[in-house]
C-alpha positions as CSV (number, residue, x, y, z in Angstrom):
1,M,11.3,-37.2,45.8
2,T,13.8,-39.3,44.0
3,D,11.7,-40.4,41.1
4,K,13.6,-40.9,37.8
5,P,12.1,-39.5,34.7
6,V,10.5,-42.1,32.5
7,T,11.8,-42.6,29.0
8,T,9.1,-42.6,26.2
9,Y,9.7,-43.9,22.8
10,V,8.2,-42.3,19.7
11,V,7.7,-44.6,16.7
12,S,7.0,-42.9,13.4
13,V,5.8,-44.9,10.5
14,F,5.6,-43.6,7.0
15,E,2.3,-44.5,5.3
16,K,1.8,-42.5,2.1
17,P,1.1,-39.5,2.2
18,H,1.6,-39.0,6.0
19,W,3.7,-40.1,9.0
20,R,1.8,-41.9,11.8
21,T,3.2,-41.5,15.3
22,I,2.9,-43.8,18.3
23,L,4.1,-43.3,21.8
24,T,5.2,-46.5,23.4
25,T,7.6,-48.4,25.6
26,K,11.1,-49.5,24.5
27,D,10.1,-53.2,24.0
28,K,7.2,-52.4,21.8
29,A,9.0,-49.7,19.9
30,F,11.8,-52.0,18.8
31,A,9.4,-54.8,18.1
32,L,7.4,-52.5,15.8
33,A,10.5,-51.3,14.1
34,K,11.7,-54.9,13.4
35,E,8.2,-55.9,12.1
36,I,7.7,-52.9,9.8
37,G,11.2,-52.5,8.4
38,D,12.8,-49.5,6.7
39,K,9.9,-47.1,6.8
40,V,10.1,-46.5,10.6
41,R,11.9,-44.0,12.9
42,V,12.3,-44.6,16.6
43,E,13.1,-41.5,18.8
44,E,13.8,-41.6,22.6
45,I,12.4,-38.8,24.8
46,T,13.4,-38.4,28.4
47,P,12.1,-35.4,30.3
48,K,14.6,-33.3,32.2
49,R,14.2,-32.8,35.9
50,K,13.4,-29.4,37.2
């Protein structure tokens, strides 16, 4: 198999008193970050091949 690992984006939004986390695609992650503003974190997760 030559399947490439799929990258997942984690969007974390701070809503007092907790962080909310969303797993999404790159396009949606950056659209959410732009819409929400400064209270957002975007992390990229790519699984390693075994």
